[in-house]
Steps between C-alpha positions, in 0.01 A plus 500: 500500500530866571823570705291682763333173590817306545417410863232264354785262410608519857169432634414211269835330586480566883139380497582188306795433754264572792247246358765235474627543864146558635403151373760357738488696811291763690599849590627605155515874380668719256754743633490798274617517241576140427620274778292197624475475880372217732424677829798724543740285296598532135454197295532650150627802322445637152724732273337652186686683229297669212633616164300790372428593129370856511207502736447130483659196678685303242597214733520401859741265664388354835736338738314288779666342787293277719659325806370143450711211641769710681541404848792727595567852400861621511434856382457831667121500424322610803193271485507225252278191494438204272216297412659177654552692834139593510339174380757248582467351144752514213346625180582362145663805336392418131132466623535813702618709204223358277239608763669842559474571133141395501432731789659810325334419168159492677571840646621625174155450342388785714774743407261707276302605810750698707259600759400143568872388530557802744208399714611145535858610561400748775271244661814259575763770573723448790415724797186617295322598835630687810771759551864395464843658524651620166817691401542719201818706389432747772335354802334215674130506567177296557241474227238264353470379139215672318575332165679553175497785258453451123863428445536233784651733747421433863272752668520550883326712763653608820297524827487885455335444167809592282516293192790387288554312175823292463658318204732206532802534726349832636353336807609222735283290739644478852 
């Protein structure tokens, strides 16, 4: 895969995790670039590291954390939630892992069609519609998501029509 398309790996992984969670609860979305939310609470996070060989991706390592049977959170995380808290039911972890891998594999079959992945990703993005508060390195402002650019960066439009494109860790939801 071309290095310029590396966000496809993020979309495949996030959409697979989204599918897994959405089978069990309503109100699921993907918070750009790769967290899974239910309502305004974080149920999963994904970290991806790529190794490049020239202009190609040689390999990708994906770390996925899904809160499944945790009932109590003792960290400084602002808004965690787990499947057991949402459904009241314990989940068999081995079966959950097998199903999660199936969900990701099913999404992986679409990795060759970047625009379709992007369309599906954008359709389930957290705060996809409406104007929300954001903070970049300089200021705080209100804007709406207009989509993603060809590198997976977040595109925003402010109420005055000004647009911006932001990479990972360049913008914060408020």
